[in-house]
C-alpha positions in Angstrom: 173.8 50.7 190.8 173.4 51.4 187.1 169.9 51.8 185.8 169.3 49.3 183.0 168.1 50.8 179.8 165.1 48.7 178.8 163.9 50.7 175.8 165.9 52.3 173.0 163.4 55.1 172.4 165.9 57.9 172.7 168.3 56.2 170.3 165.6 55.5 167.7 164.4 59.1 167.9 168.0 60.4 167.3 168.5 57.9 164.4 165.3 59.2 162.8 166.1 62.8 163.5 162.9 63.3 165.5 162.3 65.0 168.8 160.5 63.8 171.9 158.2 66.8 171.6 157.2 65.5 168.1 156.5 62.1 169.5 154.5 63.5 172.4 152.3 65.4 169.8 151.8 62.2 167.8 150.8 60.2 170.9 148.8 63.1 172.5 151.0 62.7 175.6 152.8 65.1 177.8 156.4 65.8 176.7 157.6 65.1 180.2 156.1 61.6 179.9 158.1 60.9 176.7 161.2 62.3 178.4 160.8 59.8 181.2 160.5 57.0 178.7 163.6 58.2 176.9 165.6 58.2 180.1 164.1 54.8 181.1 162.8 56.3 184.4 159.4 54.7 183.4 158.4 52.4 180.7 155.5 52.9 178.3 152.9 50.1 178.2 153.2 47.4 175.6 150.3 48.9 173.7 152.0 52.3 173.7 155.2 50.7 172.5 153.4 49.1 169.6 151.9 52.5 168.7 155.3 54.1 168.9 156.8 51.4 166.6 154.0 52.1 164.1 154.5 55.9 164.3 158.3 55.6 163.9 158.0 52.9 161.2 160.3 50.5 163.1 159.9 46.9 164.4 158.8 46.7 168.0 162.0 44.8 168.8 164.0 47.9 167.5 162.6 49.8 170.5 163.8 47.2 173.1 167.3 46.5 174.4 168.2 42.9 174.1 171.0 43.0 176.7 
């Protein structure tokens, strides 16, 4: 069974030429946590997604897959 990618965090980080380590520092989170979000093993909370969107200067919807 294929795991559905709910968030596009990894893609957006690549598009912005930023690392998960950088994002972890911005959010004061463990790098492993960001990695798990990027691989869609776990999802950040909605509040965290809003913060990520602000930090990356993207719309919240840009962080979500619509399929």
